C-alpha positions in Angstrom: -3.3 18.2 -27.5 -2.9 21.9 -27.0 -0.6 23.6 -24.6 -3.5 24.5 -22.4 -4.7 20.9 -22.3 -1.2 19.8 -21.3 -1.1 22.4 -18.5 -4.5 21.2 -17.2 -3.5 17.6 -17.4 -0.3 18.3 -15.5 -2.2 20.3 -12.9 -4.7 17.4 -12.5 -1.9 14.9 -12.0 -0.1 17.1 -9.5 -3.4 17.6 -7.6 -4.0 13.8 -7.4 -0.4 13.1 -6.3 -0.7 15.8 -3.7 -4.0 14.4 -2.4 -2.4 10.9 -2.2 0.6 12.2 -0.3 -1.6 14.1 2.1 -3.7 11.0 2.7 -0.6 8.9 3.3 1.0 11.4 5.7 -1.8 13.0 7.6 -4.4 10.2 8.2 -4.1 7.2 10.4 -5.3 4.8 7.6 -2.7 6.4 5.3 0.1 6.0 7.7 -0.8 2.3 8.2 -0.9 1.9 4.4 2.5 3.6 4.1 3.9 1.3 6.9 2.5 -1.7 5.0 4.0 -0.5 1.8 7.3 0.0 3.5 7.2 -3.6 4.9 6.2 -5.0 1.5 9.0 -3.1 -0.3 11.5 -4.4 2.3 10.2 -8.0 1.7 10.5 -7.4 -2.1 14.1 -6.1 -1.8 15.0 -9.1 0.3 13.5 -11.5 -2.1 15.2 -9.9 -5.1 18.5 -10.1 -3.2 17.9 -13.9 -2.8 17.2 -14.2 -6.5 20.4 -12.3 -7.3 22.5 -14.5 -5.1 20.9 -17.6 -6.6 21.6 -16.4 -10.1 25.2 -15.7 -9.2 25.6 -19.2 -7.8 24.1 -20.7 -10.9 26.4 -18.6 -13.1 29.4 -19.9 -11.1 28.2 -23.5 -11.5 27.8 -23.0 -15.2 31.3 -21.6 -15.5 32.7 -24.4 -13.4 31.0 -27.0 -15.5 32.2 -25.4 -18.7 35.8 -25.5 -17.4 35.3 -29.2 -16.5 34.0 -29.9 -20.0 37.0 -28.1 -21.5 39.4 -30.1 -19.4 37.8 -33.4 -20.5 38.0 -32.3 -24.1 41.7 -31.5 -23.7 42.4 -34.9 -22.1 40.5 -36.7 -24.8 42.3 -34.9 -27.6 45.7 -35.5 -26.0 44.9 -39.2 -25.8 43.9 -39.3 -29.4 40.3 -40.3 -28.7 
């Protein structure tokens, strides 16, 4: 790919992105789409937050269980079992 090809590709990408931005900002349908995207992203962020909290709880449970297993092993070793 020559330098000119890269420049043309970059200009084409910039033109497409500009057209998309103009559509989203300046047309009623675009604003509705943007509002829907905003709502969907908020929902996604909320869902990811729930997943993160669940994973933290699961990690806590795993560590708690590992501690309990270690305690049982210590007791069994001290009793000579």
